[in-house]
Biopython code that builds the backbone (N, CA, C, O; Angstrom):
import numpy as np
from Bio.PDB.StructureBuilder import StructureBuilder

atoms = [
    (1, "UNK", "N", (0.819, -1.188, 0.000)),
    (1, "UNK", "CA", (0.000, 0.000, 0.000)),
    (1, "UNK", "C", (0.862, 1.250, 0.000)),
    (1, "UNK", "O", (0.608, 2.185, 0.759)),
    (2, "UNK", "N", (1.840, 1.267, -0.816)),
    (2, "UNK", "CA", (2.744, 2.406, -0.891)),
    (2, "UNK", "C", (2.075, 3.609, -1.542)),
    (2, "UNK", "O", (2.318, 4.744, -1.131)),
    (3, "UNK", "N", (1.232, 3.380, -2.554)),
    (3, "UNK", "CA", (0.574, 4.513, -3.184)),
    (3, "UNK", "C", (-0.926, 4.387, -3.027)),
    (3, "UNK", "O", (-1.501, 3.316, -3.216)),
    (4, "UNK", "N", (-1.549, 5.503, -2.677)),
    (4, "UNK", "CA", (-2.995, 5.483, -2.493)),
    (4, "UNK", "C", (-3.728, 5.836, -3.792)),
    (4, "UNK", "O", (-4.953, 5.730, -3.856)),
    (5, "UNK", "N", (-2.982, 6.257, -4.838)),
    (5, "UNK", "CA", (-3.587, 6.589, -6.116)),
    (5, "UNK", "C", (-3.883, 5.312, -6.889)),
    (5, "UNK", "O", (-3.063, 4.395, -6.941)),
    (6, "UNK", "N", (-5.054, 5.268, -7.481)),
    (6, "UNK", "CA", (-5.307, 4.106, -8.336)),
    (6, "UNK", "C", (-4.585, 4.307, -9.667)),
    (6, "UNK", "O", (-4.439, 5.442, -10.121)),
    (7, "UNK", "N", (-4.134, 3.230, -10.293)),
    (7, "UNK", "CA", (-3.417, 3.346, -11.563)),
    (7, "UNK", "C", (-4.424, 3.641, -12.679)),
    (7, "UNK", "O", (-5.553, 3.152, -12.678)),
    (8, "UNK", "N", (-3.969, 4.458, -13.627)),
    (8, "UNK", "CA", (-4.832, 4.871, -14.726)),
    (8, "UNK", "C", (-4.670, 3.924, -15.906)),
    (8, "UNK", "O", (-3.568, 3.451, -16.186)),
    (9, "UNK", "N", (-5.763, 3.652, -16.592)),
    (9, "UNK", "CA", (-5.697, 2.805, -17.778)),
    (9, "UNK", "C", (-5.186, 3.636, -18.958)),
    (9, "UNK", "O", (-5.050, 4.854, -18.839)),
    (10, "UNK", "N", (-4.904, 2.997, -20.085)),
    (10, "UNK", "CA", (-4.396, 3.684, -21.267)),
    (10, "UNK", "C", (-5.411, 4.710, -21.773)),
    (10, "UNK", "O", (-5.037, 5.825, -22.136)),
    (11, "UNK", "N", (-6.680, 4.341, -21.797)),
    (11, "UNK", "CA", (-7.715, 5.260, -22.259)),
    (11, "UNK", "C", (-7.802, 6.490, -21.368)),
    (11, "UNK", "O", (-7.966, 7.611, -21.849)),
    (12, "UNK", "N", (-7.691, 6.268, -20.076)),
    (12, "UNK", "CA", (-7.759, 7.390, -19.145)),
    (12, "UNK", "C", (-6.547, 8.305, -19.300)),
    (12, "UNK", "O", (-6.666, 9.524, -19.177)),
    (13, "UNK", "N", (-5.393, 7.724, -19.567)),
    (13, "UNK", "CA", (-4.182, 8.520, -19.775)),
    (13, "UNK", "C", (-4.307, 9.371, -21.046)),
    (13, "UNK", "O", (-3.926, 10.542, -21.052)),
    (14, "UNK", "N", (-4.847, 8.771, -22.132)),
    (14, "UNK", "CA", (-5.042, 9.508, -23.381)),
    (14, "UNK", "C", (-6.027, 10.666, -23.174)),
    (14, "UNK", "O", (-5.827, 11.780, -23.657)),
    (15, "UNK", "N", (-7.088, 10.356, -22.445)),
    (15, "UNK", "CA", (-8.101, 11.386, -22.183)),
    (15, "UNK", "C", (-7.528, 12.514, -21.342)),
    (15, "UNK", "O", (-7.828, 13.685, -21.577)),
    (16, "UNK", "N", (-6.696, 12.161, -20.352)),
    (16, "UNK", "CA", (-6.079, 13.173, -19.500)),
    (16, "UNK", "C", (-5.104, 14.032, -20.307)),
    (16, "UNK", "O", (-5.041, 15.246, -20.112)),
    (17, "UNK", "N", (-4.354, 13.415, -21.200)),
    (17, "UNK", "CA", (-3.401, 14.160, -22.036)),
    (17, "UNK", "C", (-4.151, 15.099, -22.976)),
    (17, "UNK", "O", (-3.740, 16.242, -23.182)),
    (18, "UNK", "N", (-5.254, 14.610, -23.546)),
    (18, "UNK", "CA", (-6.051, 15.456, -24.439)),
    (18, "UNK", "C", (-6.648, 16.631, -23.656)),
    (18, "UNK", "O", (-6.689, 17.759, -24.145)),
    (19, "UNK", "N", (-7.103, 16.352, -22.454)),
    (19, "UNK", "CA", (-7.671, 17.414, -21.617)),
    (19, "UNK", "C", (-6.612, 18.472, -21.301)),
    (19, "UNK", "O", (-6.896, 19.668, -21.366)),
    (20, "UNK", "N", (-5.399, 18.044, -20.962)),
    (20, "UNK", "CA", (-4.326, 18.992, -20.649)),
    (20, "UNK", "C", (-3.964, 19.840, -21.880)),
    (20, "UNK", "O", (-3.676, 21.031, -21.761)),
    (21, "UNK", "N", (-3.984, 19.209, -23.057)),
    (21, "UNK", "CA", (-3.682, 19.955, -24.289)),
    (21, "UNK", "C", (-4.769, 21.001, -24.547)),
    (21, "UNK", "O", (-4.455, 22.134, -24.911)),
    (22, "UNK", "N", (-6.048, 20.636, -24.363)),
    (22, "UNK", "CA", (-7.139, 21.599, -24.553)),
    (22, "UNK", "C", (-7.062, 22.712, -23.521)),
    (22, "UNK", "O", (-7.331, 23.873, -23.828)),
    (23, "UNK", "N", (-6.697, 22.356, -22.305)),
    (23, "UNK", "CA", (-6.587, 23.346, -21.236)),
    (23, "UNK", "C", (-5.469, 24.340, -21.562)),
    (23, "UNK", "O", (-5.608, 25.540, -21.326)),
    (24, "UNK", "N", (-4.366, 23.831, -22.103)),
    (24, "UNK", "CA", (-3.231, 24.671, -22.464)),
    (24, "UNK", "C", (-3.625, 25.685, -23.548)),
    (24, "UNK", "O", (-3.146, 26.818, -23.533)),
    (25, "UNK", "N", (-4.490, 25.287, -24.482)),
    (25, "UNK", "CA", (-4.939, 26.156, -25.571)),
    (25, "UNK", "C", (-6.175, 26.977, -25.203)),
    (25, "UNK", "O", (-6.757, 27.630, -26.069)),
    (26, "UNK", "N", (-6.575, 26.955, -23.961)),
    (26, "UNK", "CA", (-7.731, 27.749, -23.538)),
    (26, "UNK", "C", (-9.052, 27.128, -23.948)),
    (26, "UNK", "O", (-10.044, 27.840, -24.101)),
    (27, "UNK", "N", (-9.085, 25.832, -24.126)),
    (27, "UNK", "CA", (-10.282, 25.071, -24.493)),
    (27, "UNK", "C", (-10.868, 25.533, -25.833)),
    (27, "UNK", "O", (-12.082, 25.503, -26.035)),
    (28, "UNK", "N", (-9.988, 25.957, -26.741)),
    (28, "UNK", "CA", (-10.432, 26.360, -28.076)),
    (28, "UNK", "C", (-10.387, 25.145, -29.000)),
    (28, "UNK", "O", (-9.497, 24.301, -28.902)),
    (29, "UNK", "N", (-11.349, 25.080, -29.880)),
    (29, "UNK", "CA", (-11.382, 24.005, -30.862)),
    (29, "UNK", "C", (-10.269, 24.252, -31.871)),
    (29, "UNK", "O", (-10.286, 25.280, -32.548)),
    (30, "UNK", "N", (-9.298, 23.342, -31.997)),
    (30, "UNK", "CA", (-8.160, 23.608, -32.901)),
    (30, "UNK", "C", (-8.583, 23.770, -34.362)),
    (30, "UNK", "O", (-8.014, 24.596, -35.076)),
    (31, "UNK", "N", (-9.561, 23.002, -34.813)),
    (31, "UNK", "CA", (-10.029, 23.136, -36.197)),
    (31, "UNK", "C", (-10.681, 24.485, -36.434)),
    (31, "UNK", "O", (-10.461, 25.117, -37.466)),
    (32, "UNK", "N", (-11.480, 24.920, -35.479)),
    (32, "UNK", "CA", (-12.145, 26.213, -35.595)),
    (32, "UNK", "C", (-11.132, 27.355, -35.523)),
    (32, "UNK", "O", (-11.251, 28.349, -36.238)),
    (33, "UNK", "N", (-10.149, 27.202, -34.665)),
    (33, "UNK", "CA", (-9.102, 28.226, -34.532)),
    (33, "UNK", "C", (-8.311, 28.350, -35.837)),
    (33, "UNK", "O", (-7.988, 29.460, -36.261)),
    (34, "UNK", "N", (-7.999, 27.226, -36.470)),
    (34, "UNK", "CA", (-7.280, 27.253, -37.744)),
    (34, "UNK", "C", (-8.140, 27.918, -38.820)),
    (34, "UNK", "O", (-7.635, 28.699, -39.625)),
    (35, "UNK", "N", (-9.426, 27.610, -38.832)),
    (35, "UNK", "CA", (-10.346, 28.226, -39.796)),
    (35, "UNK", "C", (-10.411, 29.739, -39.589)),
    (35, "UNK", "O", (-10.426, 30.498, -40.559)),
    (36, "UNK", "N", (-10.448, 30.172, -38.349)),
    (36, "UNK", "CA", (-10.486, 31.600, -38.041)),
    (36, "UNK", "C", (-9.217, 32.292, -38.541)),
    (36, "UNK", "O", (-9.287, 33.376, -39.119)),
    (37, "UNK", "N", (-8.086, 31.682, -38.324)),
    (37, "UNK", "CA", (-6.817, 32.255, -38.783)),
    (37, "UNK", "C", (-6.782, 32.354, -40.310)),
    (37, "UNK", "O", (-6.304, 33.346, -40.861)),
    (38, "UNK", "N", (-7.290, 31.327, -40.985)),
    (38, "UNK", "CA", (-7.348, 31.356, -42.451)),
    (38, "UNK", "C", (-8.257, 32.483, -42.939)),
    (38, "UNK", "O", (-7.943, 33.170, -43.911)),
    (39, "UNK", "N", (-9.386, 32.664, -42.253)),
    (39, "UNK", "CA", (-10.318, 33.736, -42.642)),
    (39, "UNK", "C", (-9.690, 35.116, -42.443)),
    (39, "UNK", "O", (-9.862, 36.004, -43.278)),
    (40, "UNK", "N", (-8.973, 35.292, -41.354)),
    (40, "UNK", "CA", (-8.313, 36.574, -41.092)),
    (40, "UNK", "C", (-7.254, 36.848, -42.156)),
    (40, "UNK", "O", (-7.133, 37.976, -42.634)),
    (41, "UNK", "N", (-6.490, 35.829, -42.528)),
    (41, "UNK", "CA", (-5.463, 35.995, -43.557)),
    (41, "UNK", "C", (-6.102, 36.324, -44.906)),
    (41, "UNK", "O", (-5.596, 37.167, -45.646)),
    (42, "UNK", "N", (-7.214, 35.658, -45.225)),
    (42, "UNK", "CA", (-7.903, 35.915, -46.488)),
    (42, "UNK", "C", (-8.483, 37.324, -46.516)),
    (42, "UNK", "O", (-8.457, 37.990, -47.551)),
    (43, "UNK", "N", (-9.002, 37.776, -45.384)),
    (43, "UNK", "CA", (-9.608, 39.106, -45.313)),
    (43, "UNK", "C", (-8.564, 40.188, -45.552)),
    (43, "UNK", "O", (-8.870, 41.217, -46.154)),
    (44, "UNK", "N", (-7.332, 39.971, -45.087)),
    (44, "UNK", "CA", (-6.259, 40.942, -45.303)),
    (44, "UNK", "C", (-5.940, 41.084, -46.789)),
    (44, "UNK", "O", (-5.546, 42.160, -47.239)),
    (45, "UNK", "N", (-6.109, 40.004, -47.551)),
    (45, "UNK", "CA", (-5.795, 40.027, -48.971)),
    (45, "UNK", "C", (-6.877, 40.726, -49.791)),
    (45, "UNK", "O", (-6.616, 41.172, -50.908)),
    (46, "UNK", "N", (-8.082, 40.823, -49.247)),
    (46, "UNK", "CA", (-9.190, 41.395, -50.005)),
    (46, "UNK", "C", (-9.056, 42.900, -50.137)),
    (46, "UNK", "O", (-8.450, 43.559, -49.292)),
    (47, "UNK", "N", (-9.622, 43.432, -51.199)),
    (47, "UNK", "CA", (-9.612, 44.863, -51.467)),
    (47, "UNK", "C", (-10.946, 45.429, -50.992)),
    (47, "UNK", "O", (-12.003, 44.881, -51.304)),
    (48, "UNK", "N", (-10.896, 46.520, -50.241)),
    (48, "UNK", "CA", (-12.122, 47.125, -49.723)),
    (48, "UNK", "C", (-12.888, 47.803, -50.858)),
    (48, "UNK", "O", (-12.323, 48.585, -51.623)),
    (49, "UNK", "N", (-14.177, 47.494, -50.953)),
    (49, "UNK", "CA", (-15.036, 48.093, -51.972)),
    (49, "UNK", "C", (-16.256, 48.655, -51.263)),
    (49, "UNK", "O", (-16.857, 47.998, -50.413)),
    (50, "UNK", "N", (-16.615, 49.889, -51.628)),
    (50, "UNK", "CA", (-17.772, 50.516, -51.011)),
    (50, "UNK", "C", (-19.058, 49.882, -51.535)),
    (50, "UNK", "O", (-19.063, 49.182, -52.548)),
    (51, "UNK", "N", (-20.130, 50.145, -50.824)),
    (51, "UNK", "CA", (-21.443, 49.698, -51.221)),
    (51, "UNK", "C", (-21.797, 50.357, -52.564)),
    (51, "UNK", "O", (-21.622, 51.567, -52.701)),
    (52, "UNK", "N", (-22.288, 49.601, -53.561)),
    (52, "UNK", "CA", (-22.592, 50.199, -54.868)),
    (52, "UNK", "C", (-23.600, 51.342, -54.787)),
    (52, "UNK", "O", (-23.472, 52.325, -55.516)),
    (53, "UNK", "N", (-24.592, 51.231, -53.922)),
    (53, "UNK", "CA", (-25.572, 52.310, -53.789)),
    (53, "UNK", "C", (-24.917, 53.565, -53.227)),
    (53, "UNK", "O", (-25.230, 54.677, -53.651)),
    (54, "UNK", "N", (-24.016, 53.387, -52.280)),
    (54, "UNK", "CA", (-23.317, 54.534, -51.695)),
    (54, "UNK", "C", (-22.450, 55.213, -52.755)),
    (54, "UNK", "O", (-22.349, 56.440, -52.778)),
    (55, "UNK", "N", (-21.828, 54.432, -53.626)),
    (55, "UNK", "CA", (-21.008, 55.002, -54.691)),
    (55, "UNK", "C", (-21.863, 55.823, -55.651)),
    (55, "UNK", "O", (-21.459, 56.904, -56.079)),
    (56, "UNK", "N", (-23.052, 55.306, -55.990)),
    (56, "UNK", "CA", (-23.943, 56.033, -56.900)),
    (56, "UNK", "C", (-24.415, 57.339, -56.276)),
    (56, "UNK", "O", (-24.468, 58.370, -56.946)),
    (57, "UNK", "N", (-24.755, 57.293, -54.993)),
    (57, "UNK", "CA", (-25.204, 58.501, -54.305)),
    (57, "UNK", "C", (-24.089, 59.543, -54.262)),
    (57, "UNK", "O", (-24.332, 60.734, -54.458)),
    (58, "UNK", "N", (-22.872, 59.086, -54.004)),
    (58, "UNK", "CA", (-21.734, 60.001, -53.928)),
    (58, "UNK", "C", (-21.465, 60.636, -55.294)),
    (58, "UNK", "O", (-21.195, 61.834, -55.381)),
    (59, "UNK", "N", (-21.537, 59.836, -56.355)),
    (59, "UNK", "CA", (-21.314, 60.361, -57.700)),
    (59, "UNK", "C", (-22.400, 61.371, -58.072)),
    (59, "UNK", "O", (-22.109, 62.394, -58.691)),
    (60, "UNK", "N", (-23.642, 61.090, -57.698)),
    (60, "UNK", "CA", (-24.737, 62.016, -57.991)),
    (60, "UNK", "C", (-24.554, 63.327, -57.240)),
    (60, "UNK", "O", (-24.831, 64.398, -57.780)),
    (61, "UNK", "N", (-24.090, 63.249, -56.003)),
    (61, "UNK", "CA", (-23.877, 64.445, -55.196)),
    (61, "UNK", "C", (-22.769, 65.312, -55.798)),
    (61, "UNK", "O", (-22.892, 66.535, -55.848)),
    (62, "UNK", "N", (-21.701, 64.681, -56.249)),
    (62, "UNK", "CA", (-20.602, 65.412, -56.876)),
    (62, "UNK", "C", (-21.090, 66.082, -58.153)),
    (62, "UNK", "O", (-20.731, 67.226, -58.435)),
    (63, "UNK", "N", (-21.909, 65.371, -58.926)),
    (63, "UNK", "CA", (-22.442, 65.932, -60.165)),
    (63, "UNK", "C", (-23.321, 67.145, -59.883)),
    (63, "UNK", "O", (-23.268, 68.137, -60.609)),
    (64, "UNK", "N", (-24.135, 67.064, -58.822)),
    (64, "UNK", "CA", (-24.987, 68.192, -58.444)),
    (64, "UNK", "C", (-24.142, 69.403, -58.056)),
    (64, "UNK", "O", (-24.450, 70.530, -58.442)),
    (65, "UNK", "N", (-23.088, 69.167, -57.300)),
    (65, "UNK", "CA", (-22.229, 70.260, -56.883)),
    (65, "UNK", "C", (-21.560, 70.919, -58.088)),
    (65, "UNK", "O", (-21.428, 72.142, -58.134)),
    (66, "UNK", "N", (-21.141, 70.119, -59.054)),
    (66, "UNK", "CA", (-20.517, 70.682, -60.252)),
    (66, "UNK", "C", (-21.507, 71.534, -61.026)),
    (66, "UNK", "O", (-21.165, 72.611, -61.515)),
    (67, "UNK", "N", (-22.746, 71.042, -61.136)),
    (67, "UNK", "CA", (-23.739, 71.806, -61.886)),
    (67, "UNK", "C", (-24.109, 73.092, -61.151)),
    (67, "UNK", "O", (-24.385, 74.109, -61.787)),
    (68, "UNK", "N", (-24.116, 73.055, -59.830)),
    (68, "UNK", "CA", (-24.392, 74.272, -59.053)),
    (68, "UNK", "C", (-23.287, 75.306, -59.253)),
    (68, "UNK", "O", (-23.561, 76.500, -59.375)),
    (69, "UNK", "N", (-22.050, 74.845, -59.287)),
    (69, "UNK", "CA", (-20.932, 75.770, -59.496)),
    (69, "UNK", "C", (-21.024, 76.426, -60.861)),
    (69, "UNK", "O", (-20.726, 77.611, -61.007)),
    (70, "UNK", "N", (-21.434, 75.659, -61.859)),
    (70, "UNK", "CA", (-21.571, 76.225, -63.205)),
    (70, "UNK", "C", (-22.674, 77.275, -63.235)),
    (70, "UNK", "O", (-22.545, 78.296, -63.911)),
    (71, "UNK", "N", (-23.757, 77.026, -62.506)),
    (71, "UNK", "CA", (-24.871, 77.975, -62.475)),
    (71, "UNK", "C", (-24.492, 79.248, -61.741)),
    (71, "UNK", "O", (-24.990, 80.324, -62.073)),
    (72, "UNK", "N", (-23.624, 79.145, -60.755)),
    (72, "UNK", "CA", (-23.244, 80.291, -59.934)),
    (72, "UNK", "C", (-22.059, 81.059, -60.516)),
    (72, "UNK", "O", (-21.455, 81.874, -59.818)),
    (73, "UNK", "N", (-21.722, 80.819, -61.760)),
    (73, "UNK", "CA", (-20.594, 81.522, -62.376)),
    (73, "UNK", "C", (-20.870, 83.021, -62.386)),
    (73, "UNK", "O", (-21.974, 83.450, -62.720)),
    (74, "UNK", "N", (-19.876, 83.808, -62.024)),
    (74, "UNK", "CA", (-20.102, 85.261, -61.959)),
    (74, "UNK", "C", (-20.370, 85.840, -63.342)),
    (74, "UNK", "O", (-19.694, 85.508, -64.316)),
    (75, "UNK", "N", (-21.358, 86.700, -63.406)),
    (75, "UNK", "CA", (-21.721, 87.356, -64.656)),
    (75, "UNK", "C", (-21.523, 88.854, -64.487)),
    (75, "UNK", "O", (-21.720, 89.409, -63.405)),
    (76, "UNK", "N", (-21.142, 89.472, -65.542)),
    (76, "UNK", "CA", (-20.956, 90.925, -65.499)),
    (76, "UNK", "C", (-22.327, 91.566, -65.583)),
    (76, "UNK", "O", (-23.081, 91.335, -66.529)),
    (77, "UNK", "N", (-22.636, 92.368, -64.588)),
    (77, "UNK", "CA", (-23.952, 93.002, -64.569)),
    (77, "UNK", "C", (-23.960, 94.235, -65.455)),
    (77, "UNK", "O", (-22.954, 94.933, -65.575)),
    (78, "UNK", "N", (-25.092, 94.494, -66.068)),
    (78, "UNK", "CA", (-25.202, 95.584, -67.031)),
    (78, "UNK", "C", (-25.084, 96.980, -66.426)),
    (78, "UNK", "O", (-24.595, 97.867, -67.126)),
    (79, "UNK", "N", (-25.496, 97.251, -65.167)),
    (79, "UNK", "CA", (-25.339, 98.624, -64.674)),
    (79, "UNK", "C", (-23.880, 99.066, -64.576)),
    (79, "UNK", "O", (-23.589, 100.262, -64.548)),
    (80, "UNK", "N", (-22.977, 98.111, -64.525)),
    (80, "UNK", "CA", (-21.565, 98.487, -64.397)),
    (80, "UNK", "C", (-20.950, 98.879, -65.735)),
    (80, "UNK", "O", (-19.957, 99.604, -65.788)),
    (81, "UNK", "N", (-21.547, 98.395, -66.799)),
    (81, "UNK", "CA", (-20.998, 98.692, -68.119)),
    (81, "UNK", "C", (-21.759, 99.852, -68.761)),
    (81, "UNK", "O", (-22.983, 99.948, -68.678)),
    (82, "UNK", "N", (-21.027, 100.678, -69.367)),
    (82, "UNK", "CA", (-21.645, 101.764, -70.144)),
    (82, "UNK", "C", (-21.042, 101.705, -71.532)),
    (82, "UNK", "O", (-19.939, 102.199, -71.768)),
    (83, "UNK", "N", (-21.767, 101.105, -72.434)),
    (83, "UNK", "CA", (-21.232, 100.932, -73.780)),
    (83, "UNK", "C", (-21.122, 102.265, -74.520)),
    (83, "UNK", "O", (-20.288, 102.425, -75.411)),
    (84, "UNK", "N", (-21.976, 103.220, -74.141)),
    (84, "UNK", "CA", (-21.912, 104.527, -74.804)),
    (84, "UNK", "C", (-20.627, 105.246, -74.427)),
    (84, "UNK", "O", (-20.012, 105.909, -75.262)),
    (85, "UNK", "N", (-20.223, 105.113, -73.167)),
    (85, "UNK", "CA", (-19.011, 105.792, -72.716)),
    (85, "UNK", "C", (-17.777, 104.992, -73.091)),
    (85, "UNK", "O", (-16.666, 105.520, -73.105)),
    (86, "UNK", "N", (-17.980, 103.687, -73.402)),
    (86, "UNK", "CA", (-16.859, 102.878, -73.847)),
    (86, "UNK", "C", (-16.070, 102.263, -72.707)),
    (86, "UNK", "O", (-14.894, 101.952, -72.898)),
    (87, "UNK", "N", (-16.656, 102.068, -71.521)),
    (87, "UNK", "CA", (-15.908, 101.456, -70.437)),
    (87, "UNK", "C", (-16.760, 101.260, -69.206)),
    (87, "UNK", "O", (-17.987, 101.341, -69.255)),
    (88, "UNK", "N", (-16.095, 101.004, -68.118)),
    (88, "UNK", "CA", (-16.783, 100.798, -66.850)),
    (88, "UNK", "C", (-17.086, 102.131, -66.185)),
    (88, "UNK", "O", (-16.267, 103.049, -66.160)),
    (89, "UNK", "N", (-18.293, 102.198, -65.650)),
    (89, "UNK", "CA", (-18.654, 103.373, -64.883)),
    (89, "UNK", "C", (-19.013, 102.886, -63.486)),
    (89, "UNK", "O", (-20.060, 102.270, -63.291)),
    (90, "UNK", "N", (-18.160, 103.158, -62.527)),
    (90, "UNK", "CA", (-18.398, 102.764, -61.138)),
    (90, "UNK", "C", (-18.205, 103.976, -60.255)),
    (90, "UNK", "O", (-17.220, 104.708, -60.355)),
    (91, "UNK", "N", (-19.175, 104.156, -59.396)),
    (91, "UNK", "CA", (-18.921, 105.170, -58.382)),
    (91, "UNK", "C", (-18.282, 104.476, -57.187)),
    (91, "UNK", "O", (-18.082, 103.261, -57.217)),
    (92, "UNK", "N", (-17.969, 105.199, -56.172)),
    (92, "UNK", "CA", (-17.241, 104.656, -55.031)),
    (92, "UNK", "C", (-18.026, 103.561, -54.319)),
    (92, "UNK", "O", (-17.441, 102.542, -53.953)),
    (93, "UNK", "N", (-19.328, 103.734, -54.110)),
    (93, "UNK", "CA", (-20.150, 102.733, -53.412)),
    (93, "UNK", "C", (-20.263, 101.440, -54.216)),
    (93, "UNK", "O", (-20.147, 100.351, -53.655)),
    (94, "UNK", "N", (-20.486, 101.551, -55.515)),
    (94, "UNK", "CA", (-20.592, 100.363, -56.357)),
    (94, "UNK", "C", (-19.281, 99.591, -56.386)),
    (94, "UNK", "O", (-19.279, 98.360, -56.398)),
    (95, "UNK", "N", (-18.182, 100.305, -56.397)),
    (95, "UNK", "CA", (-16.873, 99.666, -56.384)),
    (95, "UNK", "C", (-16.670, 98.877, -55.088)),
    (95, "UNK", "O", (-16.164, 97.756, -55.126)),
    (96, "UNK", "N", (-17.056, 99.441, -53.954)),
    (96, "UNK", "CA", (-16.924, 98.748, -52.674)),
    (96, "UNK", "C", (-17.818, 97.511, -52.633)),
    (96, "UNK", "O", (-17.407, 96.478, -52.106)),
    (97, "UNK", "N", (-19.026, 97.596, -53.176)),
    (97, "UNK", "CA", (-19.933, 96.432, -53.207)),
    (97, "UNK", "C", (-19.331, 95.310, -54.043)),
    (97, "UNK", "O", (-19.371, 94.145, -53.648)),
    (98, "UNK", "N", (-18.778, 95.660, -55.190)),
    (98, "UNK", "CA", (-18.186, 94.646, -56.059)),
    (98, "UNK", "C", (-16.970, 93.992, -55.403)),
    (98, "UNK", "O", (-16.790, 92.779, -55.512)),
    (99, "UNK", "N", (-16.149, 94.766, -54.735)),
    (99, "UNK", "CA", (-14.977, 94.209, -54.038)),
    (99, "UNK", "C", (-15.410, 93.302, -52.897)),
    (99, "UNK", "O", (-14.787, 92.269, -52.651)),
    (100, "UNK", "N", (-16.474, 93.683, -52.199)),
    (100, "UNK", "CA", (-16.987, 92.887, -51.100)),
    (100, "UNK", "C", (-17.495, 91.534, -51.623)),
    (100, "UNK", "O", (-17.257, 90.497, -51.004)),
    (101, "UNK", "N", (-18.190, 91.553, -52.759)),
    (101, "UNK", "CA", (-18.669, 90.316, -53.374)),
    (101, "UNK", "C", (-17.515, 89.411, -53.792)),
    (101, "UNK", "O", (-17.607, 88.190, -53.670)),
    (102, "UNK", "N", (-16.452, 89.992, -54.275)),
    (102, "UNK", "CA", (-15.303, 89.178, -54.695)),
    (102, "UNK", "C", (-14.643, 88.490, -53.502)),
    (102, "UNK", "O", (-14.198, 87.348, -53.619)),
    (103, "UNK", "N", (-14.575, 89.162, -52.368)),
    (103, "UNK", "CA", (-13.957, 88.590, -51.173)),
    (103, "UNK", "C", (-14.790, 87.413, -50.630)),
    (103, "UNK", "O", (-14.225, 86.435, -50.141)),
    (104, "UNK", "N", (-16.101, 87.500, -50.712)),
    (104, "UNK", "CA", (-16.959, 86.481, -50.110)),
    (104, "UNK", "C", (-16.991, 85.191, -50.925)),
    (104, "UNK", "O", (-17.382, 84.148, -50.400)),
    (105, "UNK", "N", (-16.598, 85.235, -52.162)),
    (105, "UNK", "CA", (-16.624, 84.013, -52.982)),
    (105, "UNK", "C", (-15.470, 83.197, -52.634)),
    (105, "UNK", "O", (-15.284, 82.119, -53.198)),
]
sb = StructureBuilder()
sb.init_structure("model")
sb.init_model(0)
sb.init_chain("A")
sb.init_seg("    ")
for serial, (resi, resn, name, xyz) in enumerate(atoms, 1):
    if name == "N":
        sb.init_residue(resn, " ", resi, " ")
    sb.init_atom(name, np.array(xyz, "f"), 0.0, 1.0, " ", f" {name:<3s}", serial, name[0])
structure = sb.get_structure()
């Protein structure tokens, strides 16, 4: 009666070794863990692509902005021109208004 521990059978030893290996890996399924690693590696290789609807909306918005800019193009107003005199006729107040408009654009 030197040892009070009962001897383990071969099956019990295999089961204990498998349990220790799972415990060492944090009880993670090795097949699932390998699959997860493969998925992460594959995801790194992929190229990011935006949602097609989002791309269409963005393109439409850019097109609208371009058309608005074209509509807002500065035009020479007729009160500033005097074709009879052959040039620009601006008094001091009109000149200040025009300069103010140029700064705000």
